[in-house]
Kinemage of the C-alpha trace (Angstrom):
@kinemage 1
@onewidth
@group {chain A} dominant
@subgroup {mainchain}
@vectorlist {calphas} color= white
{ca unk a 1} P -0.001 0.015 -0.020
{ca unk a 2} L 1.473 3.349 -1.002
{ca unk a 3} L 1.643 6.085 1.651
{ca unk a 4} L -0.365 9.215 0.981
{ca unk a 5} L 2.004 11.989 -0.328
{ca unk a 6} L -0.431 14.888 -0.353
{ca unk a 7} L -3.973 15.874 0.543
{ca unk a 8} L -6.163 18.394 -1.255
{ca unk a 9} L -7.488 20.992 1.153
{ca unk a 10} L -10.918 22.235 0.157
{ca unk a 11} L -11.211 25.878 -0.774
{ca unk a 12} L -12.930 27.983 1.833
{ca unk a 13} L -13.956 31.512 2.483
{ca unk a 14} L -11.798 33.247 5.088
{ca unk a 15} L -13.160 35.966 7.326
{ca unk a 16} L -11.343 39.293 7.342
{ca unk a 17} L -10.399 40.112 10.935
{ca unk a 18} L -9.472 43.701 10.149
{ca unk a 19} L -8.121 46.161 7.616
{ca unk a 20} L -5.178 48.363 8.578
{ca unk a 21} L -2.805 50.847 7.069
{ca unk a 22} L 0.348 48.987 8.085
{ca unk a 23} L 0.822 45.454 9.241
{ca unk a 24} L 4.046 44.344 10.949
{ca unk a 25} L 4.655 40.610 11.003
{ca unk a 26} L 7.068 39.653 13.808
{ca unk a 27} L 7.553 41.384 17.191
{ca unk a 28} L 11.324 41.136 17.622
{ca unk a 29} L 13.815 44.006 17.767
{ca unk a 30} L 13.068 45.258 14.254
{ca unk a 31} L 9.283 44.676 14.516
{ca unk a 32} L 8.766 46.587 17.788
{ca unk a 33} L 10.518 49.612 16.409
{ca unk a 34} L 8.925 49.378 12.944
{ca unk a 35} L 5.397 49.348 14.408
{ca unk a 36} L 6.130 52.374 16.642
{ca unk a 37} L 7.538 54.338 13.705
{ca unk a 38} L 4.617 53.509 11.404
{ca unk a 39} L 2.087 54.547 14.043
{ca unk a 40} L 3.719 57.717 15.048
{ca unk a 41} L 1.250 60.136 13.397
{ca unk a 42} L -1.931 58.156 13.793
{ca unk a 43} L -2.027 55.481 11.073
{ca unk a 44} L -3.753 52.211 12.037
{ca unk a 45} L -0.955 49.695 12.663
{ca unk a 46} L -1.176 46.088 13.773
{ca unk a 47} L 1.735 43.885 14.880
{ca unk a 48} L 1.296 40.114 15.045
{ca unk a 49} L 3.548 37.535 16.690
{ca unk a 50} L 3.166 33.814 17.249
{ca unk a 51} L 4.493 33.913 20.823
{ca unk a 52} L 2.871 35.224 24.001
{ca unk a 53} L 5.292 38.121 24.190
{ca unk a 54} L 7.244 40.591 22.054
{ca unk a 55} L 11.009 41.114 22.051
{ca unk a 56} L 12.365 38.210 20.031
{ca unk a 57} L 16.059 37.713 20.570
{ca unk a 58} L 16.082 40.484 23.194
{ca unk a 59} L 14.370 38.004 25.468
{ca unk a 60} L 16.840 35.089 25.309
{ca unk a 61} L 19.663 36.471 27.452
{ca unk a 62} L 21.824 38.083 24.820
{ca unk a 63} L 23.219 41.576 25.103
{ca unk a 64} L 22.293 43.970 22.382
{ca unk a 65} L 25.371 44.434 20.185
{ca unk a 66} L 26.156 47.359 17.861
{ca unk a 67} L 24.833 50.619 19.329
{ca unk a 68} L 28.403 51.963 19.209
{ca unk a 69} L 30.776 51.968 16.254
{ca unk a 70} L 34.339 50.840 16.001
{ca unk a 71} L 35.539 54.357 16.832
{ca unk a 72} L 33.437 54.433 20.031
{ca unk a 73} L 30.744 56.788 18.687
{ca unk a 74} L 27.037 56.034 18.986
{ca unk a 75} L 25.677 55.123 15.556
{ca unk a 76} L 22.241 53.725 16.485
{ca unk a 77} L 19.979 56.379 18.001
{ca unk a 78} L 16.310 57.406 17.432
{ca unk a 79} L 13.621 55.022 18.511
{ca unk a 80} L 16.027 52.166 19.403
{ca unk a 81} L 17.653 54.439 21.911
{ca unk a 82} L 14.231 55.487 23.283
{ca unk a 83} L 13.513 51.808 23.903
{ca unk a 84} L 16.764 51.429 25.875
{ca unk a 85} L 15.994 54.589 27.823
{ca unk a 86} L 12.651 53.074 28.912
{ca unk a 87} L 14.404 49.939 30.065
{ca unk a 88} L 16.928 52.030 32.049
{ca unk a 89} L 14.081 53.627 33.950
{ca unk a 90} L 13.421 50.200 35.460
{ca unk a 91} L 17.137 49.457 35.942
{ca unk a 92} L 16.613 46.883 33.182
{ca unk a 93} L 19.367 48.032 30.791
{ca unk a 94} L 22.959 49.093 31.065
{ca unk a 95} L 24.709 51.933 29.280
{ca unk a 96} L 26.310 51.135 25.944
{ca unk a 97} L 29.677 49.700 26.900
{ca unk a 98} L 32.538 49.722 24.407
{ca unk a 99} L 33.870 46.196 23.674
{ca unk a 100} L 36.995 45.534 21.664
{ca unk a 101} L 35.464 42.329 20.283
{ca unk a 102} L 31.780 43.212 19.753
{ca unk a 103} L 31.967 47.023 19.348
{ca unk a 104} L 29.546 47.554 22.217
{ca unk a 105} L 27.436 45.668 24.721
{ca unk a 106} L 24.081 46.802 26.082
{ca unk a 107} L 22.866 44.449 28.761
{ca unk a 108} L 19.083 44.115 29.025
{ca unk a 109} L 16.773 42.225 31.371
{ca unk a 110} L 14.775 39.770 29.192
{ca unk a 111} L 11.509 39.790 31.178
{ca unk a 112} L 11.542 43.619 31.319
{ca unk a 113} L 11.930 43.704 27.507
{ca unk a 114} L 8.637 41.832 27.160
{ca unk a 115} L 6.780 44.214 29.429
{ca unk a 116} L 8.290 47.451 28.120
{ca unk a 117} L 7.853 46.367 24.538
{ca unk a 118} L 4.168 45.764 24.941
{ca unk a 119} L 3.675 48.962 26.905
{ca unk a 120} L 5.453 51.137 24.354
{ca unk a 121} L 3.502 49.554 21.486
{ca unk a 122} L 0.197 50.213 23.322
{ca unk a 123} L 1.215 53.811 24.021
{ca unk a 124} L 1.997 54.221 20.281
{ca unk a 125} L -1.508 53.070 19.368
{ca unk a 126} L -0.315 49.785 17.828
{ca unk a 127} L -2.777 46.923 17.975
{ca unk a 128} L -0.799 43.864 19.145
{ca unk a 129} L -2.136 40.459 18.242
{ca unk a 130} L -0.222 37.616 19.959
{ca unk a 131} L -0.701 33.847 19.584
{ca unk a 132} L -1.245 34.489 15.822
{ca unk a 133} L 0.834 32.544 13.263
{ca unk a 134} L 1.579 34.010 9.880
{ca unk a 135} L 0.245 31.398 7.426
{ca unk a 136} L 0.118 32.930 3.956
{ca unk a 137} L -0.134 36.019 1.774
{ca unk a 138} L -3.026 37.692 0.024
{ca unk a 139} L -1.713 38.930 -3.288
{ca unk a 140} L -3.122 40.635 -6.382
{ca unk a 141} L -0.755 40.375 -9.278
{ca unk a 142} L 2.602 41.441 -7.790
{ca unk a 143} L 1.093 43.467 -4.915
{ca unk a 144} L 0.816 42.141 -1.386
{ca unk a 145} L -2.660 43.064 -0.055
{ca unk a 146} L -2.506 41.346 3.318
{ca unk a 147} L -1.723 38.120 5.108
{ca unk a 148} L -3.458 35.007 6.310
{ca unk a 149} L -3.075 34.203 10.015
{ca unk a 150} L -3.804 30.958 11.876
{ca unk a 151} L -4.795 30.894 15.522
{ca unk a 152} L -7.187 29.017 17.858
{ca unk a 153} L -9.874 31.104 16.165
{ca unk a 154} L -8.984 29.446 12.829
{ca unk a 155} L -7.742 30.975 9.622
{ca unk a 156} L -8.408 34.692 9.145
{ca unk a 157} L -7.146 37.541 6.976
{ca unk a 158} L -5.648 40.880 7.847
{ca unk a 159} L -5.653 43.296 4.964
{ca unk a 160} L -3.057 46.088 4.862
{ca unk a 161} L -1.921 48.866 2.532
{ca unk a 162} L 1.694 48.013 3.402
{ca unk a 163} L 3.228 44.984 5.103
{ca unk a 164} L 6.545 44.951 6.900
{ca unk a 165} L 8.269 41.556 7.178
{ca unk a 166} L 10.107 41.509 10.508
{ca unk a 167} L 10.051 37.731 10.919
{ca unk a 168} L 13.816 37.357 10.708
{ca unk a 169} L 13.194 34.429 8.386
{ca unk a 170} L 11.658 36.383 5.422
{ca unk a 171} L 8.494 34.337 5.974
{ca unk a 172} L 6.204 36.915 4.364
{ca unk a 173} L 8.551 37.616 1.443
{ca unk a 174} L 9.035 33.891 0.771
{ca unk a 175} L 5.313 33.187 0.715
{ca unk a 176} L 4.774 36.236 -1.486
{ca unk a 177} L 7.150 34.766 -4.110
{ca unk a 178} L 10.202 36.911 -3.413
{ca unk a 179} L 13.379 35.152 -4.437
{ca unk a 180} L 15.266 34.063 -1.303
{ca unk a 181} L 18.667 32.517 -0.543
{ca unk a 182} L 19.781 30.540 2.474
{ca unk a 183} L 23.274 29.842 3.768
{ca unk a 184} L 26.585 29.781 1.989
{ca unk a 185} L 27.356 28.336 -1.439
{ca unk a 186} L 26.763 24.872 0.008
{ca unk a 187} L 23.575 25.909 1.864
{ca unk a 188} L 25.325 25.787 5.212
{ca unk a 189} L 23.970 28.287 7.735
{ca unk a 190} L 25.435 29.682 10.934
{ca unk a 191} L 24.357 27.300 13.754
{ca unk a 192} L 21.946 28.437 16.478
{ca unk a 193} L 22.595 28.675 20.225
{ca unk a 194} L 20.280 27.790 23.104
{ca unk a 195} L 21.134 30.322 25.831
{ca unk a 196} L 20.846 29.488 29.519
{ca unk a 197} L 21.344 31.321 32.747
{ca unk a 198} L 23.226 30.386 35.956
{ca unk a 199} L 22.979 32.191 39.291
{ca unk a 200} L 25.224 32.050 42.332
{ca unk a 201} L 28.261 32.844 40.298
{ca unk a 202} L 31.095 34.844 41.958
{ca unk a 203} L 31.544 37.226 39.023
{ca unk a 204} L 34.177 39.167 40.895
{ca unk a 205} L 36.312 36.026 41.226
{ca unk a 206} L 35.886 35.352 37.548
{ca unk a 207} L 36.737 38.942 36.607
{ca unk a 208} L 39.785 39.161 38.722
{ca unk a 209} L 41.136 35.729 37.765
{ca unk a 210} L 41.283 36.961 34.205
{ca unk a 211} L 42.446 40.460 34.934
{ca unk a 212} L 45.224 39.408 37.290
{ca unk a 213} L 46.459 36.348 35.424
{ca unk a 214} L 46.189 37.097 31.738
{ca unk a 215} L 48.725 34.424 30.796
{ca unk a 216} L 46.632 31.691 32.341
{ca unk a 217} L 43.407 32.423 30.536
{ca unk a 218} L 43.168 33.087 26.809
{ca unk a 219} L 40.566 35.813 26.121
{ca unk a 220} L 40.249 36.343 22.425
{ca unk a 221} L 41.103 39.874 21.303
{ca unk a 222} L 39.892 41.440 24.600
{ca unk a 223} L 42.787 42.915 26.672
{ca unk a 224} L 42.972 41.496 30.216
{ca unk a 225} L 42.782 45.103 31.561
{ca unk a 226} L 39.174 45.293 30.280
{ca unk a 227} L 38.095 42.732 32.891
{ca unk a 228} L 39.705 44.708 35.668
{ca unk a 229} L 37.729 47.844 34.874
{ca unk a 230} L 34.158 46.587 34.457
{ca unk a 231} L 31.728 45.057 36.954
{ca unk a 232} L 29.645 43.624 34.159
{ca unk a 233} L 31.442 42.099 31.235
{ca unk a 234} L 31.607 39.450 28.542
{ca unk a 235} L 34.161 36.655 28.480
{ca unk a 236} L 35.204 35.200 25.161
{ca unk a 237} L 37.945 32.626 25.221
{ca unk a 238} L 39.304 30.537 28.182
{ca unk a 239} L 40.615 28.133 25.526
{ca unk a 240} L 43.308 26.774 27.848
{ca unk a 241} L 40.677 25.739 30.408
{ca unk a 242} L 38.611 24.198 27.653
{ca unk a 243} L 41.619 22.250 26.425
{ca unk a 244} L 42.130 20.845 29.940
{ca unk a 245} L 38.478 19.897 30.104
{ca unk a 246} L 38.711 18.100 26.736
{ca unk a 247} L 41.794 16.201 27.925
{ca unk a 248} L 39.655 15.109 30.859
{ca unk a 249} L 36.973 13.819 28.522
{ca unk a 250} L 34.578 16.780 28.063
{ca unk a 251} L 33.183 16.852 24.513
{ca unk a 252} L 32.404 20.585 24.341
{ca unk a 253} L 30.524 21.843 21.255
{ca unk a 254} L 32.408 25.123 20.794
{ca unk a 255} L 35.997 26.316 20.797
{ca unk a 256} L 35.511 29.251 23.158
{ca unk a 257} L 33.850 29.901 26.470
{ca unk a 258} L 31.357 32.756 26.087
{ca unk a 259} L 29.912 34.210 29.284
{ca unk a 260} L 27.787 37.362 29.697
{ca unk a 261} L 27.200 38.694 33.147
{ca unk a 262} L 23.582 39.718 33.821
{ca unk a 263} L 22.303 42.938 35.394
{ca unk a 264} L 21.602 41.065 38.629
{ca unk a 265} L 24.371 40.112 41.035
{ca unk a 266} L 25.746 36.589 40.534
{ca unk a 267} L 23.824 36.050 37.305
{ca unk a 268} L 25.608 34.806 34.112
{ca unk a 269} L 24.130 33.935 30.745
{ca unk a 270} L 26.042 31.251 28.816
{ca unk a 271} L 26.355 31.349 25.041
{ca unk a 272} L 28.088 28.033 24.418
{ca unk a 273} L 25.647 25.516 22.961
{ca unk a 274} L 25.917 25.016 19.242
{ca unk a 275} L 23.787 22.720 17.135
{ca unk a 276} L 25.214 22.428 13.634
{ca unk a 277} L 22.920 21.671 10.707
{ca unk a 278} L 19.707 23.140 12.138
{ca unk a 279} L 17.370 24.632 9.530
{ca unk a 280} L 15.440 27.410 11.295
{ca unk a 281} L 12.626 27.138 8.698
{ca unk a 282} L 11.937 23.430 9.443
{ca unk a 283} L 10.003 22.488 12.561
{ca unk a 284} L 11.525 18.997 12.762
{ca unk a 285} L 15.030 20.469 12.521
{ca unk a 286} L 14.195 23.123 15.136
{ca unk a 287} L 12.803 20.387 17.441
{ca unk a 288} L 16.079 18.480 17.076
{ca unk a 289} L 18.018 21.681 17.880
{ca unk a 290} L 15.998 22.195 21.074
{ca unk a 291} L 16.568 18.643 22.226
{ca unk a 292} L 20.309 18.634 21.373
{ca unk a 293} L 20.782 22.073 22.866
{ca unk a 294} L 19.385 20.951 26.205
{ca unk a 295} L 21.755 17.986 26.240
{ca unk a 296} L 24.653 20.353 25.669
{ca unk a 297} L 23.523 22.638 28.551
{ca unk a 298} L 23.993 19.876 31.051
{ca unk a 299} L 27.538 19.177 29.877
{ca unk a 300} L 28.526 22.863 29.696
{ca unk a 301} L 27.202 23.519 33.190
{ca unk a 302} L 29.407 20.690 34.529
{ca unk a 303} L 32.456 22.136 32.687
{ca unk a 304} L 31.906 25.636 34.089
{ca unk a 305} L 31.523 24.432 37.672
{ca unk a 306} L 34.574 22.177 37.450
{ca unk a 307} L 37.014 24.400 35.618
{ca unk a 308} L 36.120 28.085 35.587
{ca unk a 309} L 36.802 30.305 38.660
{ca unk a 310} L 33.669 31.758 40.290
{ca unk a 311} L 31.324 28.918 39.176
{ca unk a 312} L 31.915 26.562 42.089
{ca unk a 313} L 28.475 27.234 43.620
{ca unk a 314} L 26.602 28.064 40.385
{ca unk a 315} L 23.144 26.693 39.880
{ca unk a 316} L 20.877 26.521 36.864
{ca unk a 317} L 18.024 29.030 36.869
{ca unk a 318} L 16.483 29.439 33.426
{ca unk a 319} L 16.604 28.565 29.747
{ca unk a 320} L 15.955 30.841 26.786
{ca unk a 321} L 12.365 30.452 25.584
{ca unk a 322} L 13.621 29.423 22.114
{ca unk a 323} L 16.773 28.723 20.121
{ca unk a 324} L 18.748 31.805 19.129
{ca unk a 325} L 18.737 31.550 15.303
{ca unk a 326} L 21.571 33.366 13.533
{ca unk a 327} L 20.660 32.700 9.958
{ca unk a 328} L 17.850 31.408 7.753
{ca unk a 329} L 16.461 32.998 4.572
{ca unk a 330} L 17.664 36.245 3.003
{ca unk a 331} L 15.648 38.058 0.348
{ca unk a 332} L 17.035 39.083 -3.018
{ca unk a 333} L 16.245 42.783 -3.102
{ca unk a 334} L 16.959 45.825 -5.245
{ca unk a 335} L 20.484 45.754 -3.908
{ca unk a 336} L 22.451 42.857 -2.389
{ca unk a 337} L 24.877 43.994 0.308
{ca unk a 338} L 28.230 42.239 0.162
{ca unk a 339} L 31.193 41.570 2.462
{ca unk a 340} L 33.068 44.142 0.444
{ca unk a 341} L 30.477 46.779 1.335
{ca unk a 342} L 31.006 46.000 5.030
{ca unk a 343} L 34.808 45.792 4.968
{ca unk a 344} L 35.097 48.817 2.664
{ca unk a 345} L 32.987 51.032 4.953
{ca unk a 346} L 30.646 51.578 1.961
{ca unk a 347} L 28.463 54.737 1.816
{ca unk a 348} L 25.145 54.707 -0.098
{ca unk a 349} L 23.065 57.645 -1.269
{ca unk a 350} L 19.946 55.750 -0.024
{ca unk a 351} L 21.336 54.774 3.322
{ca unk a 352} L 18.697 54.421 6.061
{ca unk a 353} L 20.885 52.984 8.817
{ca unk a 354} L 24.533 52.804 9.875
{ca unk a 355} L 26.212 49.718 11.295
{ca unk a 356} L 29.729 48.867 12.512
{ca unk a 357} L 29.481 45.263 13.732
{ca unk a 358} L 32.173 43.038 12.077
{ca unk a 359} L 31.691 40.140 9.800
{ca unk a 360} L 31.027 37.499 12.488
{ca unk a 361} L 30.673 34.044 10.889
{ca unk a 362} L 29.979 31.090 13.151
{ca unk a 363} L 31.101 28.286 10.933
{ca unk a 364} L 28.347 25.984 9.703
{ca unk a 365} L 30.568 23.013 10.486
{ca unk a 366} L 32.814 22.568 13.549
{ca unk a 367} L 32.840 24.943 16.532
{ca unk a 368} L 34.826 27.866 15.172
{ca unk a 369} L 34.094 31.527 14.441
{ca unk a 370} L 35.762 34.131 12.217
{ca unk a 371} L 35.646 37.867 12.704
{ca unk a 372} L 36.742 40.700 10.385
{ca unk a 373} L 36.460 44.429 11.212
{ca unk a 374} L 36.274 47.392 8.840
{ca unk a 375} L 37.756 49.965 11.206
{ca unk a 376} L 34.801 52.296 11.143
{ca unk a 377} L 31.170 51.959 10.048
{ca unk a 378} L 29.189 51.213 6.892
{ca unk a 379} L 25.770 52.092 5.524
{ca unk a 380} L 22.691 49.951 4.979
{ca unk a 381} L 20.828 50.984 1.857
{ca unk a 382} L 17.061 51.259 1.556
{ca unk a 383} L 17.192 49.163 -1.642
{ca unk a 384} L 18.243 46.146 0.425
{ca unk a 385} L 14.907 46.348 2.321
{ca unk a 386} L 12.881 46.360 -0.895
{ca unk a 387} L 12.219 43.017 -2.655
{ca unk a 388} L 12.553 42.601 -6.400
{ca unk a 389} L 9.148 42.525 -8.295
{ca unk a 390} L 6.925 42.261 -5.249
{ca unk a 391} L 5.269 45.514 -4.137
{ca unk a 392} L 3.751 46.834 -0.898
{ca unk a 393} L 6.279 44.847 1.136
{ca unk a 394} L 9.261 46.116 3.088
{ca unk a 395} L 11.713 43.732 4.895
{ca unk a 396} L 13.661 44.639 8.006
{ca unk a 397} L 16.104 42.726 10.132
{ca unk a 398} L 18.568 39.978 9.485
{ca unk a 399} L 16.718 38.717 6.375
{ca unk a 400} L 17.244 41.807 4.220
{ca unk a 401} L 19.058 41.501 0.868
{ca unk a 402} L 22.676 40.542 1.600
{ca unk a 403} L 25.169 37.799 0.899
{ca unk a 404} L 25.752 35.081 3.468
{ca unk a 405} L 28.927 36.944 4.633
{ca unk a 406} L 27.416 40.420 4.851
{ca unk a 407} L 24.435 39.013 6.781
{ca unk a 408} L 26.844 37.959 9.522
{ca unk a 409} L 27.553 41.629 10.185
{ca unk a 410} L 24.108 43.279 9.927
{ca unk a 411} L 22.262 40.535 11.808
{ca unk a 412} L 22.829 41.790 15.392
{ca unk a 413} L 20.047 43.503 17.231
{ca unk a 414} L 20.973 47.255 17.220
{ca unk a 415} L 21.255 47.476 13.382
{ca unk a 416} L 18.025 45.466 13.090
{ca unk a 417} L 16.242 47.971 15.327
{ca unk a 418} L 17.502 50.811 13.147
{ca unk a 419} L 16.284 49.021 10.042
{ca unk a 420} L 12.930 48.601 11.702
{ca unk a 421} L 12.618 52.314 12.302
{ca unk a 422} L 13.444 53.085 8.668
{ca unk a 423} L 10.957 50.472 7.416
{ca unk a 424} L 8.194 51.797 9.701
{ca unk a 425} L 8.766 55.403 8.573
{ca unk a 426} L 8.933 54.363 4.949
{ca unk a 427} L 5.647 52.413 5.251
{ca unk a 428} L 4.005 55.447 6.841
{ca unk a 429} L 5.201 57.700 3.978
{ca unk a 430} L 3.955 55.216 1.389
{ca unk a 431} L 0.486 55.020 2.966
{ca unk a 432} L 0.206 58.786 3.471
{ca unk a 433} L 1.230 59.520 -0.110
{ca unk a 434} L -0.666 56.612 -1.686
{ca unk a 435} L 2.435 55.162 -3.304
{ca unk a 436} L 4.389 51.944 -3.220
{ca unk a 437} L 7.297 51.565 -0.704
{ca unk a 438} L 9.583 51.198 -3.702
{ca unk a 439} L 8.545 54.712 -4.811
{ca unk a 440} L 9.278 56.462 -1.502
{ca unk a 441} L 11.524 59.479 -1.782
{ca unk a 442} L 14.543 58.165 0.120
{ca unk a 443} L 15.985 61.604 0.717
{ca unk a 444} L 12.714 62.597 2.372
{ca unk a 445} L 12.864 59.390 4.388
{ca unk a 446} L 16.465 60.201 5.456
{ca unk a 447} L 15.385 63.684 6.438
{ca unk a 448} L 12.646 62.323 8.639
{ca unk a 449} L 15.048 59.841 10.271
{ca unk a 450} L 17.537 62.587 11.044
{ca unk a 451} L 14.776 64.961 12.282
{ca unk a 452} L 13.514 62.311 14.697
{ca unk a 453} L 16.955 61.550 16.134
{ca unk a 454} L 18.405 58.767 14.075
{ca unk a 455} L 22.070 58.701 13.042
{ca unk a 456} L 23.093 58.696 9.386
{ca unk a 457} L 26.292 59.443 7.526
{ca unk a 458} L 26.202 62.486 5.253
{ca unk a 459} L 25.185 61.808 1.686
{ca unk a 460} L 28.225 62.119 -0.621
{ca unk a 461} L 26.135 62.610 -3.755
{ca unk a 462} L 22.992 64.800 -4.001
{ca unk a 463} L 21.337 62.326 -6.361
{ca unk a 464} L 19.286 59.548 -4.691
{ca unk a 465} L 20.007 55.977 -5.859
{ca unk a 466} L 17.449 54.593 -8.318
{ca unk a 467} L 15.180 51.845 -7.068
């Protein structure tokens, strides 16, 4: 008997839940900011997310990277900075701290991000719909007219004049027929990490052991003096300790110990699990990643307690709510950013954000990582947010139009937040003027970004780039 390969689903009439001016799909770092920007002058804006909270990767224990540039100047401002300011009011965010390895670290409290994110969206007049899965696109010719959502209420439609894809995985763009790429030339993607948190860590003992004995502990690219000057810090390295653990039989999944102190005393987030081969667009693969990640957590915790100073009395407290995905799909847009653009500190006439984070490739195979810095900052062009051929759709976040290598630089959260602000303001302009996002006057968009506090490099040519 042959197994059934497919089933024909009967056609059915779907109810329209609502019609809005702008719909944002995905409530992560770019989505939160995009929705606020789009709703700023009173447009009807809805944001949907499949989880019970907003915040995305800001809720998994990671610091926000990239608010500062390689020269120490702040290059991400505007609405992203206002979000950090609100967190600071609750002692739930640190200042932007220069870091020789990651340009800058901004520590945030994951649970506070969820609350502040929802509160700021509500204050902006954004209608937030949680527990709603994006399931498909409503299209007329090459124009996106809305999306299909799936929830416990069944399948419904939300119609919108402009849709912003902030899913991180280019879900909307992919379903709309936008050409997408995934991974390197062999299809290999950067592996995900399942973050976890330990409490009861003597962070002062850890800090001083590194600061006072730099020859004992290898800390990649970060001078030992850095650890003697900061109460909250990131550790990347400890390769000699890991080598000893391996000699003692520990099969660790990465080459470096990566530890991030939390905002609360004795709290450390651990960024050391690595599950190679996970496809973040495949539920079976993601399920495997969650299972394997949890196995690795047990082993890594034992390693830290046995070998790393300050962890002798550490205890497990919490796990990230989902795998931290570094890479899935990338759209093919009007312009494809390259590694040369990043390393060459490229300037664009249609720049809508500035970034400085290095090329940071976690190798698809093995446990290594490669970093390359440009020495300053580079622009992100509006054309990379606009898909080829499909209209009424803007993409923001790690899935914009880049190569595999360039994506490794623009993927961190601060640049994604800046892209979200630009996407939201562009969507608002398109709706107000009755035009397509691809027709937005980018110089007018840049002027609005600058007028509302964003940071942009000066335009070197008075002529805007053609879309």
